[in-house]
N, C-alpha and C positions, 0 to 999 in steps of 0.2 A: 556780560564781558565780551560776547563775538556778539556780530551783528554781519549779516547778509550784505554784501556790495554789488552784487552783480557780476563781479569780476571772477570767472573760472576756477584761477589757480587759488582764491582766498579763500571763495565759498566753498569748492569740496575740499578743500583741508579743513573748514570749520565744522562742515558736515562730519569730517572723519573725526574730529576730536568730539563731537556729540556722540557719533557712535560707540567710539572708544569708551568712553564715559557712560554709556548705557541712558543716553538720555532721549526724547523723543522729538527734543526741539532746541533749537540754539539758544533759546532764552535762559534754560533751565542748566546751562554749562557754566560755572562757578571757577573761582580762581583756582580751589583745592584740586579742580580737574585739568585745568590748565599745567601746572604743577606735577600732576601725574602724567600728561602728556609728554611734558618736557623731559619728566625721568626716563620713562618708556625711550625716548629717542636718544637721548645722552647714552644708555645704557646698550643698545641694542644697534644704531648704526654706526658702530666703530668695529662690529665685529661681523664675522659671515654667520649665515647666509644673508642676513638684511644689507649688509654692506654693499656685496656685489651687484644685488638688487637696484641699491640706491644711484649706483652710476650712472644708471639711464636718466635719472632728473635731475643729479647734483654730483658730476665727475670731478668737479674740481673743487668740493667742499672740503672743510676741515675735517669731516667725518671719513671721507674716503682717501685724503691725498696720503700718499706711504710714508711722504716725509713727516707727516705729524704724527706717525705710529713711534719714532723716536722722542717726541718731544709731548710727553704727556700735559705738561701745564700748558703748552700753547693749545692743544687739543680743547682742553678744559673751558680756557679762555674764549675761543671760538663758542662752544658750546653755552656759555653762559649769556655770549652776545646776541647768537641767532636764536635762543630759547628761552630767555630768561627775560627779553625786554618789555614783555607787559607787566612787572611787578613795579609797585609803586615807587620805590625807591630804585629805580633803572634810569640810566641816563639820559633825558632826553634834548633833542637837536631842535635850532630853530626853526628848521623845515617840517612840513606839514605833512603825513603820509598821502601817498598818491591813491592809495584804494580807500583808505578810510576818512581822511581829514583829520584824523587826532595827529598830536605832535609824533613826529617820527623817532623812533629809538636808532636807527641804522642808516645807514647808504647803502643799498642794496646791489649787487652784480650778478654776472651769470651762475656764479657758483652759490648763490642766494636763494634766486629766484630762476626760472626757466625760460629760456629763450633770450635774455637779457645780453645787452653786450657786455664784453669785459673791462675790467678796470683799465681808468686811463682812457677808455675809448667813448667821446662825447656825441656821436652820431646818433641823434633821435632822442637825446636827453634834455630834458625843459632846461632852460636858460643858460644851455651851452656847459652845463656841468655835468661831469661823468658820474652813472648810476643813478637809484632811482632812490628817496628818502621814503622808508616805510616803518611803520609803526609795529611795536614788540608782539601784538596781537597778530598782526597779519603775518609777521614775518615767520610766527610758530604755526600757523596756520598752513603758509605755503611747506614748511619743513614736514607737516605731518601729510601734506598732499598724497605721496606715493602709496603711504598704508590704506589708503582708501581709493587707491586705484587699481588697474590691472597690468601686470606688465605681456603685451603679447606682441611678438613679430618684432623683438628686440625695442619696443618701444613702451611707453607709458599709457592706457588709455584712462582718460578721467571723464565723468558725463556730469553736465549741468544741464539744469533746466530751470524755465521761470517759475515753477511751481518747487516752494524749500523741500517739501514733503517728498518730491521725487528725488530732489540731487541728495537728500539725506539716505533714501532707499539704497540708492546706489551706492554710495559712500559705506553703507553699512556692509551689503552684498559682499563687495571687495574685500574690507575689511576682513569680515568672517573668513572668505578665502584664503584671504593672505596669510593669516594665523592660524588656519589650519596644515597649510604648505610650510608654514615656517616651523609648526611642531614636528611634523615628519622629515624636514630637512636635519633638522636638529638630531633627532632621533637616529637618522641614517650617516650623522656626522657628514652632511653634504655641505659645500662650502658655496653654491648656487641654488637658487630657490629656483623650482621649475616654472617655466612659463605657462600662462594660461593655454587650454588646451584648442580655443577656437582661435581663428584670426578674428580682427576687431570689428569687423561688422557683424558677422555671425554673434561673437561675443555680446554685442550692443543690444541685438535683439532676443537672444536667449537671457539675458539677466533681466532684460526690459519685461520679457512674458513671466519670468518667474516672480518678480516683485509686485506686479499688478495681480498674478495668481493669488499670492498670499494675503494679497489686500480685499479681494473679492471673496475669499475665502472668509474673512473676517468680516465683509459684509460693510466695507467702509468706502464712503465717496471720496472719488478724486475729481478735483475741479479741471477743467480744460487746460491742458498742457502743452509745451514740446519740449524737445530734449535735444542739445547738441553735444557731441562727443568729440574731444580732441585727444589725437592718436600721436603724440610729440615724442621727439629725443632731442635731449640737450647738450647730444656730443659735437665735441667743438672743431671735429673735423667734418661731422655730416649732419648737422641739425637738421630736423625735419618736423613738418606740422601737417597734418593730415584733420581734414573736420568735417564729421557728418552729422548731418542735421534731420531729424524727424518731428516736422510741422505736427499741430495740434490734430489736425484731420487726419495726419497718419495713426497718432497716437488713438484718438478716438476707434479707428478702425479696429487696431489692435486689441484695445480694452474688449472692445465687443465680442470680436472673433474667438477670444477664450471663454465667453460668458457661458452658461448653460445651453443658451439657445441654439450656438454655433461651434461650441467646441468641438464635438466629436467630428465634423464636417473640417474644418482648421487642422486639427492634429492629423486627420487623414492624410490631407495633401503636404502637410510640413514633412510629416514623418518620410515620406517619399522624396522629398528635396534634399535630403543628407546624402553627402558626397557618397559615392560606392566604396565598399571597402576595398582596401588596396590589398594586393596580394600577400601573403603572410612569407613574412622572411622566417629563417632558421634562424633561432636564438641562439646566442652563443653560450656555452656551458655556464650556469649560475645567473643566466639574464634571461630565463624562458619569460616572464612577465613582460620584458621590452618589446617581443615581438607583438604581441596583443595589444598594446597601446600604439604602434606603429600602426595598424590595421584599423584602428578607430577613427571613425569618419570625422573630419574635422570643421566641414564647411558644410553651411546649408545653403543652397543653391536660392531659394524663395526669400530668405533674409538678405543674401546678399542683393537681390534683386529689388527690393522694398526702395533701395536708396537711390533708386533710378526713377521712382514715382513721380511725376504722373506723366513723366517724357516717354515711358515705355508700356504705359497703360494696355495698350492693344496686346503687345506681345506676351506681358504679363498676365494678362487675363487667358490668352490663348495657351500659354504655355502651361498653366498651373489649373485652372479652373474648367479648360477644354480639354487637357490633355494630350495637346499638338505637338510631337516629337521634337526637339530641337535637331537642327540639320547643320552641316557643314563642321562638325568638331572635328579636332584632329589631334592625332598623338594620346598624348597622357590625358588631354582632355575630354577624350573620346572613350577611355577607360573610365574615368573618375567620374563625370558627369552624369547623374542621373536621369538629368531632360532628354537623354538620346534615347532612353528605353520607355519613353511614356506613350502612351497604346490608349487611346478611344474605345477601341476594340477591346482591349483588357482591361479598360480602368473606366468605363463608362461609369460604374457606381461611385466613384468620386466627383463625378460633376452636380452641383448644387447650385440650384438658382438664389436659394434663400441666402447665402455666403456670397454670390455672386452680386445681388441686391444690396446688401452691405457694403459692398467694395463700390457700387457705383454711388451709393448715396455720400457716404463717408470721403472717399477719395476724391471722387470726379464730380462731387457736388451734381448730379445728375436728379432732376424733378422729379418727383413722386408721378406724375403725370405720364412723364415719358416713359419711366420704366413699366410703368403698367400697361402703356402699348404696346411695349416689348413682349410681357407677359401672355397678354391676351393673343399676341398675333403667331408667338409660340403654340400657345396651346391649342390656337385653329390649326397650323400645319401640322402638330405633333397628332390630332385627330384626324386629318385628311390623311398622312402618311399611313396610320396604323389601319384606317376604315377602307383605303384602296391597295392596300401593302404597295405602296408607292416607293420601292425601295432605289428606282432609279432618279426620282426627284429627290431622297434623301441624299444620295452620293452627290447630286449636285450643290444641294444644300452645303455639304460639308467641304468639299474638294474643287468646287469651279473657280478658277482665278479669274476670269474675265466678266467684267459687269454687263457688258451687252448679253453674253452669254446666259449668266444668272437670271438677271433683269427678263430675258425672254422665256426661260425654265418659269418662273415663277409665275408672268403673266398667262400663261397656257395652262399651270395648272388653276388659275384663277376662273379664269374663261370655262375650264371643265368641270370645277366646284361651282360654278353659278348655273352653269346648265343642267346639272343634276339638281341641287337644290334650292335654287331660287335666289340663294344669299351668295353675296361676293367673299371670297378667302379672304381680300385684304383691299382696303380702301384707299384711294388717291392720297388722304390725308397721312392713313398710316403708313402708306409706302414714304411718303417725304419725312415723315418725323422719325422712321426707324432707320433707314438706308440714306438719307438726305440731310436731313438736319445736321447745323454745324456743331462741333465738341470741342470746347477747350482740350487742346493736347493732342488730338487728331487730326492729321493733316486731310487736306481735302479729299485727296486721291484715294485716301484709305476710309472713307467715311463709311462705304457700302459694306466694306470687309468688318468693320468694327459693329455694324448693327447688325450683319449676318451672323456674326462669331456671338452676339449676345441673346440674338432669337435662338439659333442654334443650342446653345446651353441650356433654354429652356425646354426644347424640342427633345433635346437627349434625356432629359430629367423625365417628362412625361412620358417617352417610349420605354425608358427604362421600369417605370412604376408601373406602367399596363402591362408590360412583360414582350412587348412587340421585339425588342431589340435583344432580347434573350434567345426568342424564336427565329430571328434573323440575322445570325452574326455577319452573315456574308455581305450585310447591306452597307458596313463600313467598310470605305476603300482601306486599302494595305499602307496608302501615303495619302496625307493630304495635298492640297495645292502647293506649288512651288513656291518659297520664299525668299527675299532676299539674304544672301548672308550676313549673321549677325558681327556686327562690329565688335 
């Protein structure tokens, strides 16, 4: 009955119908499943709290228009037209559906399909005719779309993937959440359904990790895939659309990050990335639970920063993997942003070369040879620092902001080590590969800092493991090198 089309509005709606019918794939959906979906929509979209929830997607539909409340026959006719067009005896138009290629059952406008133009507006419509021809199956899928999406920040968040299984997993997760809050809202006789606790990008990553974690728990394989989320509003006064894309490299990183090998390290740094709790408000009488909800963190800064990768790779790695605190925070940001409180001195145990290697391989596509060279250099520098109790050299490695000073200190340590042991601390080839080699996404002026910070992650991990940092906490400077203000 249903097939994926490649269009997010139709595909997410189709996945929602499959999830509603408790089917594991679209091919299992029957005509009876479509009838049950249509019945649920016809019964529930016309009453609160789903009616108010629906306004973000279909504010002018026959389900939500106040004028239709006094015309039940007209509302019933509207529901039949947009929900039952898949039936064999339904009227078919001469046009074919723009989504499926099947005979169209209706001409759709903004009240039927989000972000279209209104009736009688011919701009951007094929053949100069207002509206789009849509099949009954596609139209029902689009009507089901809000149930398999999340409402956050006053908009609808729907998630589409080139892997149909992942599209279905997201639709199922959002559908289950919507049905839970719908039941709670009805029990409380509330007129509105509460919005998602998290903003769009944090919600997207949190849901992705949840569905991937369940699949790993069931030992199911997942083909390489990407994800695109659409955060939209179909409001006539202020329509909006933000698109968030996670390429397959990033999904590969996230999937492995929550695997058994990396889970503990990953969870430790993500837990420290949640927005700091807000000051507790005094609850009004009879609303004691509301203050606790107000105080709950809603935004994960690491999850938010993922969407700027790989362009912000150096800052991302320096902040989360090396625990360098964020500077230049102001006002509310300074109160809420956990990155302001990061400290290598206090959180050296969170520094993980193993997780960093995964990031370099999956996100930065760095070669294994170069990663190994950085690791080997880090091991030798850590051995030199611990063996010579070289606190000053460690401070230079961590906080020196000038390349010429850094290079001079490294060469001085190399000369001292060579005179004592007869072996170099760093070779010319290693120096070039670590501090000078071109790296996609890293500016030429920042290459040495990029190589320095990667090496430092390995050094810190080794000095933590051999206990040197614990014995010499004064070796870590209070503040790192000066950074440019964040945009």
